Backbone as JSON, one array per atom type, in Angstrom:
{
  "sequence": "MVTLTQHKKSVRAMVQHPRERSFASASAGNIKKFNLPHGELQHNFLTQQKTIINAMAVNQDGVLSTAGDNGSLWFWDWKSGDPFQQAQTIPQPGSLDSEAGIYAMSYDVTGSRLVTCEADKTIKMWKQDDNATPQTHPLNYKPPKEQHRF",
  "N": [[70.14, 9.15, 5.65], [69.61, 7.46, 3.4], [70.28, 8.28, -0.07], [68.09, 8.35, -2.88], [68.57, 7.9, -6.21], [67.39, 7.43, -8.57], [65.77, 8.88, -10.55], [65.8, 10.53, -13.52], [65.41, 13.1, -14.27], [64.59, 16.18, -12.77], [62.85, 15.9, -9.42], [59.7, 16.76, -8.81], [57.51, 16.22, -7.24], [55.89, 14.54, -4.67], [54.34, 11.81, -2.76], [53.29, 10.18, 0.09], [51.79, 7.05, 0.98], [48.88, 6.68, 3.05], [48.36, 4.32, 4.56], [50.1, 2.35, 3.8], [53.62, 1.36, 4.09], [55.11, 2.86, 2.05], [56.16, 5.22, -0.51], [55.73, 7.5, -3.35], [57.04, 9.3, -6.11], [57.68, 12.16, -8.53], [58.92, 12.94, -11.54], [59.39, 14.69, -14.71], [57.2, 13.38, -16.54], [57.72, 10.89, -15.36], [57.06, 8.37, -12.9], [57.75, 6.92, -10.14], [57.63, 4.31, -7.65], [58.43, 3.65, -4.03], [59.64, 1.6, -1.44], [59.38, 1.64, 2.02], [61.38, 1.21, 5.1], [63.82, 2.08, 3.89], [63.92, 2.62, 1.22], [63.65, 1.0, -1.19], [63.18, 0.55, -4.71], [60.22, -0.13, -6.15], [58.33, -0.12, -8.08], [58.21, 1.31, -11.61], [55.64, 3.48, -12.47], [53.23, 3.09, -15.53], [53.79, 5.42, -17.2], [52.34, 7.7, -18.88], [51.49, 9.94, -19.11], [52.07, 13.12, -20.64], [53.71, 15.62, -19.36], [55.11, 17.87, -17.21], [54.86, 16.76, -14.11], [53.4, 18.06, -11.16], [52.07, 17.81, -8.81], [50.82, 15.31, -6.45], [48.79, 12.86, -5.16], [47.19, 10.7, -2.81], [44.65, 8.41, -1.84], [43.05, 6.55, 0.77], [41.81, 4.22, -0.54], [43.77, 3.55, -2.29], [43.86, 5.27, -4.76], [45.95, 6.77, -6.76], [46.53, 10.57, -7.53], [47.64, 12.35, -10.17], [48.74, 15.53, -11.17], [49.49, 17.76, -13.73], [51.6, 20.57, -15.44], [50.22, 21.34, -17.56], [47.55, 21.15, -16.91], [46.38, 18.52, -16.92], [44.99, 15.91, -15.28], [45.48, 12.77, -13.87], [44.57, 9.39, -13.0], [45.63, 6.72, -11.05], [45.93, 3.16, -10.28], [47.39, 2.49, -7.49], [48.67, -0.3, -6.57], [49.35, -1.55, -9.0], [50.37, 0.41, -10.62], [49.21, 1.41, -12.78], [47.27, 3.32, -15.24], [43.84, 4.64, -15.03], [42.04, 6.53, -15.52], [41.56, 10.02, -16.76], [41.38, 13.65, -16.46], [40.66, 16.86, -17.53], [41.52, 20.19, -16.4], [39.92, 23.14, -16.59], [40.64, 26.54, -17.33], [39.85, 29.57, -15.58], [37.58, 31.78, -17.25], [38.82, 34.36, -19.08], [41.49, 33.78, -18.38], [44.88, 33.05, -19.32], [46.27, 30.36, -21.64], [48.38, 29.5, -20.59], [47.66, 29.33, -17.95], [46.88, 26.96, -17.03], [48.1, 24.96, -15.28], [48.47, 22.66, -12.6], [49.35, 23.16, -9.2], [49.23, 22.13, -6.7], [47.73, 19.52, -4.88], [45.26, 17.78, -2.84], [43.47, 15.06, -1.31], [40.46, 15.07, 0.56], [39.5, 14.14, 4.27], [37.67, 11.85, 3.85], [38.66, 10.67, 1.58], [37.27, 11.2, -0.8], [37.07, 13.23, -2.08], [38.81, 15.42, -4.16], [41.06, 18.3, -3.71], [42.35, 20.99, -5.49], [44.88, 23.28, -6.27], [45.43, 25.95, -8.43], [46.94, 27.33, -11.29], [45.73, 29.6, -12.18], [44.69, 31.03, -10.52], [42.83, 29.78, -8.72], [41.04, 27.42, -6.45], [40.04, 24.21, -6.63], [37.56, 21.99, -6.16], [36.92, 18.72, -6.37], [34.68, 16.26, -6.97], [33.78, 12.51, -6.82], [31.89, 10.99, -9.07], [28.75, 9.81, -8.04], [26.74, 8.29, -9.62], [28.15, 7.38, -11.58], [28.49, 4.82, -14.38], [30.13, 2.13, -15.88], [29.19, 2.16, -18.37], [28.59, 5.04, -18.76], [30.64, 6.53, -18.1], [33.11, 5.29, -19.45], [36.13, 3.6, -18.85], [39.49, 4.76, -19.8], [41.43, 3.15, -20.16], [44.03, 1.35, -21.38], [46.04, -1.52, -21.66], [49.54, -1.55, -22.02], [51.35, -3.04, -24.62], [53.89, -4.03, -23.87], [55.12, -4.32, -20.41], [57.2, -2.68, -18.47], [58.47, -2.86, -15.36], [60.93, -2.26, -13.92]],
  "CA": [[70.05, 7.8, 5.81], [69.93, 7.06, 2.17], [69.85, 9.09, -1.21], [67.59, 7.68, -3.96], [69.09, 8.65, -7.76], [66.59, 6.67, -9.83], [64.88, 9.77, -11.44], [66.73, 11.15, -14.52], [64.95, 14.4, -14.29], [64.05, 16.74, -11.5], [61.49, 15.43, -8.74], [58.93, 17.65, -8.53], [56.38, 15.7, -6.26], [56.07, 12.94, -3.88], [53.36, 11.52, -1.79], [53.38, 8.79, 0.84], [50.46, 6.32, 0.98], [48.4, 6.95, 4.33], [48.22, 3.23, 5.32], [51.17, 1.55, 3.39], [54.88, 1.75, 4.12], [55.71, 3.08, 0.92], [55.67, 6.49, -1.17], [55.7, 7.85, -4.83], [57.64, 10.4, -6.56], [57.46, 12.2, -9.95], [59.4, 13.81, -12.18], [58.62, 15.12, -15.85], [56.8, 12.06, -17.36], [58.3, 9.68, -14.6], [56.78, 8.13, -11.56], [58.35, 5.65, -9.39], [57.05, 3.66, -6.33], [59.47, 2.9, -3.25], [59.03, 0.93, -0.28], [60.12, 2.46, 3.4], [62.11, 2.59, 5.21], [65.2, 2.09, 3.1], [63.64, 3.2, -0.37], [63.78, 0.0, -2.32], [62.38, 0.73, -5.84], [59.17, -1.28, -6.17], [58.03, -0.14, -9.97], [57.72, 2.43, -12.49], [54.35, 3.49, -13.08], [53.38, 3.28, -16.74], [53.84, 6.99, -17.24], [51.82, 8.34, -20.6], [51.06, 11.81, -18.91], [53.24, 13.96, -21.16], [53.83, 16.84, -18.92], [55.74, 17.96, -15.97], [53.98, 16.46, -12.95], [53.83, 19.03, -10.15], [51.59, 17.59, -7.9], [50.32, 14.03, -6.24], [48.0, 12.76, -3.99], [46.77, 9.41, -2.9], [43.56, 8.32, -0.59], [43.03, 5.24, 1.55], [41.67, 3.3, -1.33], [44.74, 3.36, -3.27], [43.94, 5.9, -6.02], [47.06, 8.03, -6.76], [46.05, 11.23, -8.64], [48.69, 13.43, -10.55], [48.25, 16.82, -11.85], [50.66, 18.36, -14.41], [51.72, 21.79, -15.73], [49.33, 21.56, -18.54], [46.12, 20.96, -16.38], [45.72, 17.24, -16.92], [44.6, 15.17, -13.88], [45.54, 11.46, -13.98], [44.17, 8.78, -11.82], [46.11, 5.58, -11.06], [45.84, 2.27, -9.41], [48.53, 2.62, -6.67], [49.36, -1.27, -6.39], [49.84, -2.06, -10.02], [50.86, 1.46, -11.13], [48.18, 1.5, -14.04], [46.68, 4.75, -15.3], [42.62, 4.17, -15.29], [41.21, 7.74, -15.77], [42.15, 11.27, -16.96], [40.31, 14.55, -16.67], [41.29, 18.12, -17.73], [40.66, 21.26, -15.72], [39.42, 24.32, -17.24], [41.17, 27.74, -16.57], [38.73, 30.52, -15.61], [37.4, 32.61, -18.24], [39.92, 35.49, -18.9], [42.86, 33.48, -18.07], [45.95, 32.61, -20.38], [46.28, 29.17, -21.64], [49.45, 28.77, -19.9], [47.45, 29.14, -16.23], [45.95, 25.72, -16.88], [48.43, 24.11, -14.76], [47.79, 22.47, -11.22], [50.51, 23.26, -8.73], [49.28, 21.28, -5.35], [46.68, 18.77, -4.36], [45.18, 16.67, -1.6], [42.48, 14.39, -0.8], [39.93, 15.42, 2.01], [39.84, 13.18, 5.1], [36.99, 10.92, 3.47], [39.1, 10.19, 0.35], [36.36, 11.11, -2.1], [37.06, 14.68, -2.87], [40.21, 16.1, -4.41], [41.13, 19.76, -3.93], [43.48, 21.36, -6.64], [45.36, 24.66, -6.35], [45.81, 26.0, -9.63], [47.78, 28.74, -11.81], [44.7, 30.76, -12.92], [44.24, 31.66, -9.14], [41.75, 29.28, -8.01], [40.83, 26.15, -5.76], [38.83, 23.54, -7.06], [37.19, 20.84, -5.43], [36.42, 17.69, -7.35], [33.84, 14.97, -6.09], [33.66, 11.34, -7.33], [30.47, 10.9, -9.44], [28.26, 8.49, -7.57], [25.91, 7.62, -10.57], [28.93, 6.99, -13.09], [28.52, 3.44, -14.7], [31.23, 1.8, -17.06], [28.63, 2.7, -19.85], [28.55, 6.5, -18.67], [32.02, 7.0, -17.73], [34.34, 4.38, -19.67], [37.7, 3.95, -18.47], [40.18, 4.89, -21.13], [42.97, 2.41, -19.92], [44.64, -0.02, -22.62], [47.48, -1.82, -21.2], [50.28, -1.56, -23.24], [51.85, -4.46, -25.24], [54.97, -4.51, -22.8], [55.22, -3.51, -19.11], [58.26, -2.63, -17.62], [58.23, -2.63, -13.89], [62.01, -1.55, -13.4]],
  "C": [[70.34, 7.07, 4.31], [69.79, 8.24, 1.03], [69.48, 8.24, -2.32], [67.99, 8.58, -5.33], [68.34, 7.56, -8.56], [65.85, 7.5, -11.08], [66.31, 10.18, -12.31], [66.55, 12.64, -14.82], [64.8, 14.82, -12.93], [62.85, 16.17, -10.64], [60.79, 16.56, -8.29], [57.86, 17.48, -7.39], [56.55, 14.3, -5.64], [55.0, 13.03, -2.68], [53.69, 10.06, -1.19], [52.04, 8.28, 1.03], [50.13, 6.4, 2.45], [48.31, 5.56, 5.23], [49.45, 2.11, 4.98], [52.55, 2.19, 4.04], [55.55, 2.13, 2.6], [55.29, 4.64, 0.27], [56.0, 6.34, -2.69], [56.35, 9.01, -5.09], [57.5, 10.72, -7.93], [58.54, 13.19, -10.33], [58.91, 14.11, -13.62], [58.67, 13.65, -16.49], [57.42, 10.8, -16.66], [57.57, 9.71, -13.4], [57.03, 6.87, -11.25], [57.61, 5.61, -8.08], [58.12, 3.08, -5.33], [58.78, 2.53, -2.01], [60.04, 1.87, 0.87], [60.48, 1.26, 4.23], [63.48, 2.85, 4.68], [65.09, 2.41, 1.76], [64.15, 2.23, -1.47], [62.93, 0.68, -3.37], [61.59, -0.27, -5.98], [58.85, -1.4, -7.68], [57.96, 1.19, -10.09], [56.49, 2.31, -12.65], [54.43, 3.61, -14.64], [53.02, 4.64, -17.17], [53.48, 7.16, -18.75], [51.49, 9.73, -20.3], [52.33, 12.59, -19.37], [53.23, 15.3, -20.64], [54.64, 16.64, -17.78], [54.84, 17.57, -14.87], [54.37, 17.31, -11.66], [53.07, 18.61, -8.88], [51.14, 15.98, -7.66], [49.69, 13.92, -4.94], [47.48, 11.16, -3.89], [46.08, 9.0, -1.52], [44.14, 6.83, -0.2], [42.86, 3.94, 0.54], [42.73, 2.84, -2.39], [44.94, 4.22, -4.79], [44.94, 6.9, -5.82], [46.45, 8.99, -7.91], [47.32, 12.06, -8.63], [48.4, 14.43, -11.4], [49.88, 17.48, -12.57], [50.53, 20.0, -14.84], [50.58, 22.27, -16.83], [47.5, 21.35, -18.24], [45.58, 19.58, -16.27], [46.05, 16.54, -15.41], [44.64, 13.73, -14.23], [45.43, 10.66, -12.76], [44.75, 7.38, -12.1], [45.76, 4.31, -10.02], [47.14, 2.09, -8.41], [49.29, 1.27, -6.41], [49.86, -1.64, -7.69], [50.25, -0.89, -10.94], [50.33, 1.92, -12.79], [47.19, 2.49, -14.37], [44.99, 4.16, -15.67], [41.7, 5.16, -16.04], [42.0, 8.9, -15.86], [40.9, 12.36, -17.05], [41.48, 15.84, -16.87], [40.71, 19.3, -16.83], [40.89, 22.25, -16.65], [39.86, 25.74, -16.61], [39.94, 28.48, -16.71], [38.85, 31.46, -16.56], [38.29, 34.27, -18.08], [41.42, 35.05, -18.61], [43.4, 33.01, -19.37], [45.72, 31.07, -20.67], [47.51, 28.58, -20.64], [48.93, 28.76, -18.28], [46.49, 27.75, -16.36], [46.68, 24.69, -15.72], [47.8, 24.05, -13.21], [48.95, 22.39, -10.36], [50.49, 22.37, -7.26], [47.87, 20.65, -5.44], [46.4, 17.87, -3.47], [43.9, 16.29, -1.6], [41.66, 14.77, 0.59], [39.78, 13.94, 2.92], [38.71, 11.99, 4.67], [37.63, 10.07, 2.17], [38.42, 10.11, -1.13], [36.31, 12.21, -2.73], [38.57, 15.0, -2.96], [40.25, 17.61, -4.63], [42.5, 19.85, -4.61], [43.61, 22.77, -6.29], [45.85, 24.93, -7.74], [46.31, 27.15, -10.2], [46.75, 29.78, -12.2], [43.89, 31.11, -11.43], [43.07, 31.0, -8.57], [42.02, 28.06, -7.49], [39.79, 25.4, -6.31], [38.48, 22.19, -6.33], [36.44, 19.96, -6.38], [35.97, 16.45, -6.62], [33.62, 13.71, -7.01], [32.03, 11.51, -7.71], [29.75, 9.54, -9.08], [27.59, 7.82, -8.35], [26.63, 7.05, -11.71], [28.74, 5.62, -13.07], [29.85, 3.29, -15.63], [30.71, 2.36, -18.37], [28.87, 4.36, -19.74], [29.89, 6.92, -19.03], [33.0, 5.79, -18.27], [35.56, 4.81, -19.43], [38.24, 3.98, -19.98], [41.26, 4.12, -21.07], [42.9, 1.28, -21.1], [45.79, -0.42, -22.21], [48.24, -1.97, -22.25], [51.08, -2.92, -23.62], [52.99, -4.99, -24.39], [54.7, -3.93, -21.82], [56.49, -3.64, -18.65], [57.99, -2.2, -16.23], [59.74, -2.05, -13.3], [62.8, -0.93, -14.41]]
}
């Protein structure tokens, strides 16, 4: 029906929103969101994750997660495209540093647990911290001076 050519590098991951008629795709350091059914570019995410993004997942609440070759996990607001938190996976003891990569990820049915498949031959489950407050877990997001949506 249509071929989308907005990415400048290889597209490594994509995810469709469970409730909206839209999807996001990722290449090395670049995330784009498109509308369905015709694939109109909605906006670019403010990508600061300096790695090749291998996997993406989004839950019903609009939390987009991306995972990279270096083991970084980033969490984004689906609507605005702004990053609001980051995490780093830790390879199993005895693994090489190069085995920190995350290759696949998905939210469970509740949307509160994230499951990742990693290069160190592990599957990890991440759970939202119910006791987190802005004081104990401050958000690292600082909006850039200029925001480019297209």
